Residue, then its C-alpha position, 0 to 999 in steps of 0.5 A: m503106695a505104702t499101706k497106711k492107716i486111714g482114719d474116720v471121717i474128718l470132713a464132710v460136705h452135705n448137699i452143697s449147692l452154689s449159684f452165682g446169679g442164674v449160673k449153678a456152680l455146684t448142685d447137691i454135692s456130697f462127699d467125705v474126707r477121711e483122716h490121713e487120706i489123700r482125697s482128690i477132686i477131679g473134673p474138666n475145666g469149669a466143673g466146680k472144683s475150686s468153687m468146692l474148695n472155696c465153700i470148704n474154706g469159707v470164701y464162698t457161702p453155699q445157698q444150700g447144704s452144710i459142712t461137717f468138720r470133726g463132727k461139728e456141723f456148719k451152715h457157713m464157715d468163715s475163712h478165719q474160723v476155718a484156719t483157726m480150726g486147722i484147715g490150710r489152703t494153697f491157691q491156684n494163682l500164687a498169693l505170695f508176698k513177692g518182695m519178701s524172702v522165702l523165710d518171711n513168706i513161710m513165717s507169715g503162715r505162723n500168724l495164727k499161732i502167735k500169742s504175744n501182742l504187737l507191742m511185745q513183738a515189736l520190742r522183742i521182750g521176754p515171752a515174745q522173743r522166746e515165741e519168735f525163736q520157736h516159730r522160726e525153728a518151726v519155719e526152718r524145719i519146713i524149709d529143710f523139709l521142702e529142700i529150699q535152704a539155699y533160697r531162705k533169704t531170696p525174695v520170692g519174686q526172684l524164684p522160678y515158678g516151681l520153687q514159688k509153688r513150694v514156698d506156697l506149700g510151705r506157708a500153708l504147712a506153717m499153720e500146722p493144718q489137720v486138713l490141707l486143701l491144695d488147688e492145682p499145686m502142680a499146674g504149670m510145672n514141668v515133669e521134674e517139678k511135678q515129680d518133686m511136688c508129688r513127693f512132697v505131697l506124699d511126705v506131708n501126708d505120711e510124715f506129718g499125718t496131714t489129711v490132703v484134699l487135692i485138685e489136680h488135672d494130671m490124671g497120672v498124678v491123681m491115680d498114683i497118689s490118691d486114696r479116693v477120688v471124687v469127680l465133678d462135671y458141670g457142678k454135679k458129682i458123677g463119680d466117687g471111689t478108689p482110683d480104679e473104680v473111677r478109672n472104670n466109671e463109664e460116666v467119668i470116661s464120657a465126661y473126659l472124652g467129651t462124648s456125654h455133651 
């Protein structure tokens, strides 16, 4: 991977613990994410990876610990606040508007950036019309970037799965996030679709300068594109470092080969 300048810590989780009833999903997890890096979270099924993302973007409230974003510490983040601050998210299960076009789905990601009120938007007068043109231009750039121009007007529900995943990424990019949380963006894809998505993730990181936090099961992908990797197993952190450091970590090898349980 081409050399790039990794910045200071932009996001950090400190001693996060999360339980549902008597079940511990996360236990005392700490790690940080540096500006402009691709930071992967890996681990076997049930390791707590998605729960960790849900704590970061305010879906879950951890019982213990805190999250720091750009130097400001939060005991709890709510989802709207997180989005406003510049943290975007895609989901493991697609949450797209299936009956709406590709263009309108990606446009929905611009909602937080719309300044004019509903009446002005409905009447499309003055500033509201100019603002809509600006948002449409931004969305068209994302459509070009993701190479889905041919599907602009197509209802998302009619697209193959790999392209729907691309639209989901586009909607998250429409927020212009500083940090993008990607929850298994390549799950269920064939080899060619995975290669395309890898390229888009690398380009988002490189061309837009977006910091990426990635959950992914494909170890080949993770080791190829990540700057650093944190490893969870049964809700505990068992490894953290560069891909090479993690690859050679005995505890990580044991967890993945199943010899530790």
